[in-house]
N, C-alpha and C positions, 0 to 999 in steps of 0.2 A: 713131272714133265720134262720128257727129254728133248731137244731141240732137235729139229729136223736136221738132216746132214745138208752140208752146204753142195755137195755134189752128188746126186741120186740118179742112175742109170736103171732102166728097167724095162727087160728085155728089148733091148736094142740092137735094131738088124740096118744096115747101110748095104747099098750095093749100086756100082757102077756098070748100069746096063744091064746083062744075065749072071753079071760076077757079083757072087755076095761077099762081102768084105767081113761084115762081124751080124752074128746071130745070134738071137736070145742071150744078149751078155747085159749082166745087171753089175756094177759098181756101187758103192758107199763111203763116201767122205766125209769122216764127221770133222767137227770145226775144232780147228789148232793143227789138227794133221798135216803131215810132210808125206806124201805119198809118188811113188817112182812107177811108173809104166814102163814096163819093157818086154820086147817082143824081138822076134826074128823081123828081117827084112823083109817088109811086103807084109807084114802080120796087119798093118792098118792102124800102128799107134798116133800117126799125124791124122791121119781119116779120124777116129775116135776123139781126138782132141779139137778137129773143125767142128765135130758134131756136137760136142761140147759149149763152143764158143755161140754156135748159132749158124755157122757159115755151110751147112747142110742142115736137111733135114732128116732126118732118120727115114726109111721106108717104114719101118713099126718102128713100138716100143716107145717109152718118154723120157726125158732129159729132164730134171729138176735141179734147179738151182738155188739154195737157200726155202728150199721147201716149195717152191712155186715153178709151174710149167715153163719151161724155157719160152715156148711159140704159143701164141695166144695172149686174148686181154687185150689185144691194142697196140698201138704203135709205141706210145708214152710209156707204158707199164714195162714192154719188152725194152724201153732205151732206157728206164731206168732199171732194171735188174742189171743189163750190160753194164753201167757204170760201176757195180760193185764186184768186179772181177777186171784185172789187168793181165795182159800178155807180152809174155816176151819172145818173139819168133825166130827160129833157129840161126838164121843169119841176120837177125836184129831187124830187118825189112826197116832202115828208117828213108823217110822221104829225102832222094838225095837231091832235090831241089832245094830243101829246106836247111839252113844250118839247125845247128844242134839246138841254138835257143829255143827256135820255130816248131821242132819236131816235137820239143816236148813242151810248149806251149799248144800246140795245135788243136789237142780235147780240151782243152780248159777253155781257149776261147770259142769252142765249138757250144760250149756251155750258153753263150753270148746273157751271162749275170756277171760277169768280173770285168772290171777296168783294167788295163793294162798295166797298171804300178803294182795292182794286187798280183797279177800275171807273173810281173818281172820275179817279185819276191818269192811266189810260188817256184817259178822255175829255177832262180837261185838255189832253193833251201833243197830240191830234188837232184841237184847235180852235186851239193852238199852230201846228200846223204849216199850218193852212190861215189864218193872220193873222190868227185872231180873238183877243178877249178874255176872260179867265174869265167877267165880269160878262156874257157875249154869253149862259153856257150857260143863263141863267133865263128867257131872254124865248122866248114863244111864235113861232110861224110867222109867223102874222098883224100881228106886230111888225117881222119884219125886212124889209129892202129885196130887190130881185131878186139884187143880188149878194151880200147875205148868207146870200142862198139857196142859193144854187149853194154856197158856201164851206161852209155845213153840210153839203148834200148830201154834199160831196166828202168831207168829214172823216168822214162816215157811211162813205164805200164804202170809206175807208182804214183802218176801224175793225178789221179783223182781220188787219191787215197784209197785203194781198193782191200776189199776182206779177201778176197780170194785172188794168188797168183797163179798164173800157166804158165810155162818155162817148157818151150821144145828143144831139146839138147843143149842147155845154157852153156855147156864148157866146151859144144862141137869147135873144132876149128883153132882153140887155144893148147899154146906149149904147155908144160905142167906146170911150171909156175905160176899161170897168168889163171891157170884152170884152180888151182888152190887157193888163190886172193879170189877169185870169183865166188868159188863156194862159201868161201870165209864172211864177205860179203853177201850174200843171199843169207846167209845160217843168221848172222846180226840184226839184218832188216827182220828175218821171219821173229827173231824174238822181242827186238823193239816194237814191231808193229802188231802181232797177234796176228800176223796170216795164217791163212791155209794154204798148202803148195801143194800142187798137181804138178811134178814135171814127167818128162819124155826123156829116157834117157839109153845109152848103151854102155856108158863106160860105169865101170864095178865102183872106180872111185869116186866119183860124183854121188851116184845112188846109197854108199856108205856113208859118205859123209854127211848128207844131206836127208836122207828120208828115215822114217820111222815105220814105214811098210811101205811094200811092193805089190803091185799086182800086175800078174805075169800074161800077156796075151797072146795066144795061140791057139788056132783051130776054129777062129772065128769069135771066140769069146774069152774070158776069164778065168784060166785053170788053175789059178792059184795067187791067194792075196793075205794080206798079213804081215807081223812083223818077218823081217827078213830070216833072223832064226829059224824059224818055223817054215816059211816058202821053201828054204833050200831043201829043207825035207822029202820034200813032195816028190814023189816016183811019177814022172814025166819027161819024155826024153827032152824036149825044151830047157827046165828046168834044170836038169841035170848039165846039160852042156853049155850054158850061160854063165851058172856059179861052180861048174865042177874043172874049168882050166887049172892051171898050174898056178898064172896070175892071181883067178880069182879067189882061190883057197887060198893063197898067202893075204891077198887082202882082208879076206874074211876072218880068216886065222889073227892078222896083228890087230883087227877091231873086236879081237874077243867073240865071234861070230862061228866058230868051228873049234 
């Protein structure tokens, strides 16, 4: 018997007021897959991510994680389900009044079942995983570079040892060298921890380096989904525009995808 998809969206529709953002949207992501979600500005990528996180409730349709409905069944069941995924927000979203240690420890303390010595050891382990030093634990977010903010936010996303990692524009704001290093770190962690990854990105370098599949969001639903080599052949205006620029063609050719 096949395992249930890690993420399954069935007929999802979302709207703000009278404006529909998604309609009849379906998407299924299996265990261990690395899927990039791409779409034009205003296409609803971040809104869809918020629906998967449970930060908004779709007007219609169903969001299922690990074979279970994201909503319903009581507070304890929903909370247990949400512990199985970690999130890296676009700009890190660190608590500005907390130092690095307390940002990462926040979720661990919320469990209310770990002593401070254990929390200390776990925080230091997560910092090491994202290639930061113990001394960085005592810095405030305002003292961090853009690359360090991304790494601290990633350490926090991994605090509860999630099975699913959701990344919103993971390399946004980073220069090429820092972006390459961060992509390499995510790739290494995915392999080491056996993560399923969904990333929202507009960067073709990040998409090619990280993802095994790509989902294209346009016209309020998924218009293409599959391995990159297959999706780039779909005759759709946005797909041809996104993957057809000179830079995109060069990157795809260098990766052996054209």
